N, C-alpha and C positions, 0 to 999 in steps of 0.2 A: 399288617403293617400300615395300610392306608387308614384303617379305623383308629389305630394308635395315634396317627398324625392328626386326625380330626379331633380326637379327645384332647391332644396337646394344644391345638389351636383354640379349642373352646375354653381351655384353662386361661388363655390370655385375656378372654373377655369375662372372666368370672366376676360376677357382681357382688357387691355388699348387699345383704338382704335385711330389710327391716320388716318384722312380722306384722305389726299393727301401726301403720303410719297414716294418720287421718288428716294430713295437711289439706286444708280447704281453700286457702287463698291468703291474700295480704289485706290487712285492714286499711281502708282508704281514709279513715278518720278515727278519732277517739270514740270508742264504744264502751259505754258503761253497762254494768250488769243489769239485765232486765230492760234495756233500752234498745231502740232500733239503731242500726248503723250499717254502713256500706262496706262490703268485702270484695276486693278485686279477685276474680277467679280465672280470668284469661287476659293475657297481655303480652306484647312484645316491647322490649326496651333495649337500648344499647348504651355503650359507654359515651355516646354523644350527649346523652341526657345527664344533666348535673346530678340528678337523684339516683343514677344507676348504682353507685356503690352502696347506698342504703338499701335499695330494692334487692340487690344481689346478696348482700350479707344477711339480711333478714330472712330471705327465702332459702338460701343454700346452707347457712350455718346449722340449722336443725337436721339437715340431710347428711352433711359431712361430719358434724360433731365438733367443729372448730371453725375459726375464722378462715374462710377459703381464699381471702383476697391476695395472699402472698404467694400462692403456689398453683391455684387451679386455673387451667386454660380451657378445659372442656368437660362436659358432664352430661349424661343422659339418664334420666330417672323415669321409670315406668311404674306407675302405681295401679295395681289391678283393682277390680271392683270389690274384692275382699280385703282391701287396704294393705295387701302385701306389696312392698316396694322393692324394686330391683334397681340398684344404683351402680351405674357403669361409668368408670373413668376411662376405659378403653372400649371402643365399639367401632364396628364398620360404618362407613359413611360414603355416600355418593350422591350425585345430582342427576336429575332427569333434565335433558337439554333439548333444544331445537338447534341443529347445526346449520351453518350456511351452505356447506357442501356435503355430499354423501360420505358416510363413515361405515367402513366394513367391520364386521364382528372381530373383536380382539385386536383391533388396531389402535395405535396411540391417537389420542384426541388432544388437539392443541387449542389454547385459549382463543387464538384469533379465528377459530372456526366456530365459536359459540355465538349464536344469534340471541339465545335467551336461556335462562335457567327457570324451569317451571315448577320443580318440586325437588325435595330431598328424599333420601331413603337410608335406612340403617340395616343393611343386609349384605351378606356375601355368601359364598358357597358353603360356609360352615354354620352360620347362625342368622336368624331373622329377628331383629329387634324392632321392626316397624310397629307402631302403636295399633292396637285393636279397638274396635268400637267399645265405648264405655270405660276405657282406660283414662287415667290422668297422666300428664306428662310434664316434665321440666327439662329444658334443653339449654345448656350454656355452650357457646362456641366462640371461637376467635377467628376473625377474618379481616384482612386488609388493615392490620394494626388496631383493630377495635374489637370489643366484645359485644355479642348479642345474647339476649336472654329471652326465651319464649317459654310460657307456661300456660297450660290449660288444666285447671283443677276443678272444672265444673262437673265432671262425671258424664258429660253429654258428648264426648269426643267422637267424631267420625274419623276412622283411621285414614282413609284415602284423602279426604278433603283437608285434613290436618297436615298431611305431608305437603300438599300444595301451599297451604298457608305458611308453613315453615320454610318452604322454598322461596316464597316472596320475601320473607325476613332475611334469609341468607343472601338473596340476590341484592337486597338493599345495601348490605355491607360489602359484598363482592364488587359492586359497581358504585361504590360510595362517591368517588370523585365525579363520575358522570351524573349521578342523581343530583348532587349539590349544584353542579354546573347548570343542569337543565332547569332546576327549580328556581334559578335566578331569572326573573322575568325579563331582564334586559338582554339575556342571552337567548332565551327560548323563542321569543317572537321573531327576531331576525333570522334564526336558523330555519324556522318553519317557512318564512317568506322566501328564503333562499333555496328551499326544496330539499332540505336534509331530512325532514320527517319521513318515515318513522325511526330513523337513526340506526336501524338494524345493520345496515351495510357497513357502518363505520365503528360499531362497538367492537372493542379489542383490536381494531385494525385501522389506525389513523385518527381515532377519536382525540388523542392528545394534541395532534396538530390542529384539528378543528377547534378545540377548546382554546388553544393559544391564539388562534386567528381572531376569534370573537372577543377574547379577553383583551387583546391589544387593539380592539376597535377596527379590525380589518386593515391595519397599517402595512402588514407584510403578506400580501396575497401569494407570494411565491412559495410559502410553506405548504400550500395545498397542492 
């Protein structure tokens, strides 16, 4: 009975398979036959970029077989060294974190206890879809009202370090408002001078109040 349930759960993750998928990247410029030209093989972009719809459509349409812009929210594509592609629209997903306080096994984890997100993974008790060395990968995700798109089509992928890189991409959108706020030089310098750096203690737990304080020019200190 347990084996039957595992088989049923694997069916949920059943991929579309493309037998000979030789996707190598996106052209960075017009390339004429017999001439040199640049091809982007590794990149992260998001819907914050005005060119995102073009990048996403050109990269994902050959995979899905149609324009994905009206329905696709997430996608994981693993292309093996033999060019066999596995296309998942449903897949396990998790994050590797650094907590502020200890967390026991199989206990709920709350956002205000997250000090940092350092990696992602695509694995559960049924299936392991983490990329292996030499794979090529395309990952589309949606987080915090924005889309992110990561791809590495170089063929030189290192599985473990790639999960860390993808974690940084995911973290960027998961904490988008905090990143945009801190990247504003007029906010960052006074926060450092006031002793808030490295900000870990207030991420997910009071950061909104701190942002409001500095955005208002320190007019309302009582919010802290």
